[in-house]
C-alpha positions in Angstrom: -6.9 -7.8 6.6 -9.7 -9.4 4.6 -9.2 -13.1 3.7 -10.0 -12.5 0.0 -7.4 -9.7 -0.1 -4.8 -11.9 1.6 -5.4 -14.6 -1.0 -5.2 -12.1 -3.9 -1.9 -10.8 -2.4 -0.5 -14.4 -2.3 -1.5 -15.0 -5.9 -0.3 -11.6 -7.2 3.0 -11.3 -5.3 4.9 -13.8 -7.5 3.5 -12.1 -10.7 4.5 -8.7 -9.5 8.0 -9.9 -8.4 8.6 -11.5 -11.8 8.1 -8.0 -13.3 10.3 -6.3 -10.7 7.3 -4.7 -9.0 6.1 -4.6 -5.4 2.5 -4.7 -4.2 1.9 -1.5 -2.3 -1.8 -2.1 -1.5 -4.8 -4.2 -2.5 -8.4 -2.9 -2.1 -11.7 -4.7 -2.6 -14.4 -2.0 -2.5 -17.9 -1.4 -3.5 -18.1 1.6 -5.7 -21.3 3.3 -6.8 -22.9 2.9 -10.2 -23.1 -0.1 -12.3 -19.5 -1.2 -11.7 -20.3 -2.7 -8.4 -17.2 -4.0 -6.6 -13.6 -3.1 -7.7 -10.5 -5.2 -6.9 -7.7 -2.7 -7.1 -4.0 -3.5 -6.9 -1.4 -0.7 -6.5 2.0 -1.7 -7.8 5.3 0.2 -7.8 9.0 -0.1 -8.5 12.0 2.2 -8.5 11.4 4.8 -11.3 7.8 3.8 -11.5 6.1 1.0 -13.4 5.3 1.2 -17.1 1.9 0.6 -18.6 3.3 -2.7 -20.1 4.4 -3.8 -16.6 0.9 -3.1 -15.2 -0.8 -4.8 -18.2 1.3 -8.0 -17.9 0.5 -8.3 -14.2 -3.2 -7.5 -14.8 -3.5 -10.2 -17.5 -1.6 -12.8 -15.4 -3.7 -12.1 -12.3 -6.9 -12.1 -14.3 -6.0 -15.6 -15.5 -5.1 -16.8 -12.0 -8.3 -15.4 -10.5 -10.3 -17.2 -13.2 -8.6 -20.5 -12.2 -9.2 -19.8 -8.5 -12.9 -18.6 -8.6 -13.3 -19.0 -4.9 -10.8 -16.3 -4.0 -13.1 -13.4 -4.7 -16.8 -14.3 -4.6 -19.3 -12.5 -6.9 -18.6 -10.1 -9.7 -16.0 -7.4 -9.6 -13.8 -5.3 -11.9 -10.0 -5.8 -11.7 -7.9 -2.6 -11.8 -4.1 -2.5 -11.6 -2.4 0.9 -11.2 0.3 2.9 -9.5 -0.2 4.2 -6.0 0.4 7.8 -7.0 3.0 10.3 -5.8 1.9 10.2 -2.1 1.9 6.5 -2.0 0.5 4.6 1.0 2.9 2.9 3.4 1.4 -0.4 4.7 4.2 -2.8 5.6 7.6 -2.4 7.3 9.5 -2.8 4.0 7.4 0.0 2.5 8.5 2.3 5.3 12.1 1.3 5.1 12.4 2.7 1.5 11.3 6.1 2.8 13.7 6.6 5.8 14.8 10.3 5.6 11.7 11.3 3.8 8.6 13.1 5.0 5.6 10.9 5.9 2.1 11.4 7.2 0.7 8.9 9.8 -2.7 8.7 11.5 -3.0 6.4 14.5 -6.0 4.5 16.0 -5.2 5.7 19.5 -3.5 8.8 20.9 0.3 8.9 21.2 1.7 11.8 23.2 -1.7 13.5 23.0 -2.1 13.3 19.2 -3.3 10.9 16.4 -1.9 12.8 13.4 1.8 13.0 12.7 3.7 14.6 9.8 7.5 14.6 9.8 10.7 12.9 8.7 10.8 9.2 9.0 13.9 8.6 11.2 14.0 4.8 11.5 12.0 1.6 11.1 12.2 -1.5 13.3 10.2 -4.7 13.3 7.6 -3.3 15.7 7.7 0.6 15.3 8.6 3.5 13.2 10.2 6.7 14.6 9.1 10.1 13.2 10.6 13.5 13.8 7.5 15.4 15.0 8.2 19.1 15.6 11.8 18.4 16.5 11.1 15.5 18.9 11.5 11.8 18.1 8.1 10.0 18.3 7.9 6.2 18.2 4.8 4.8 16.7 4.0 1.0 16.9 2.8 -0.6 13.6 -0.2 -2.0 15.6 -1.5 1.6 16.1 -1.1 2.9 12.6 -4.5 3.4 10.9 -3.1 4.8 7.7 0.1 6.4 6.5 1.7 7.7 3.3 4.8 9.3 1.9 4.4 13.1 1.5 6.1 14.3 -1.6 8.2 17.5 -1.0 7.0 19.8 -3.8 9.6 22.4 -2.9 12.5 20.0 -3.6 
């Protein structure tokens, strides 16, 4: 993970926790147009965050980043939002909340002849997750996960 993103995570985590929120992801991306770079934080909590929750974290983080100018070099736009319904899963604690739910995982390398998995998340350990893939338990090491997200069941 990028050093700037790690530092932003360290600064933002206490702010988010004080509001009862968790950081789902942080991105620092160049986006076209005049906006240049965007520093985007995705925050969540049980039942979803309110606009007031997001605004308080945004204001607090903006003040902290002004104090620590060396964290993100150059100009950028700060955005704080929710991760959306099919939220990304990045850390073991993110996965743990979704045991028994359907997730989508893409791996860097092949596992059992495939890189794409879609199925029920069966379990989470310190090193791996287990997914029910077509009726078979498939263990996937965190080190091989390229990206993953919760897949909302629209039929429920």
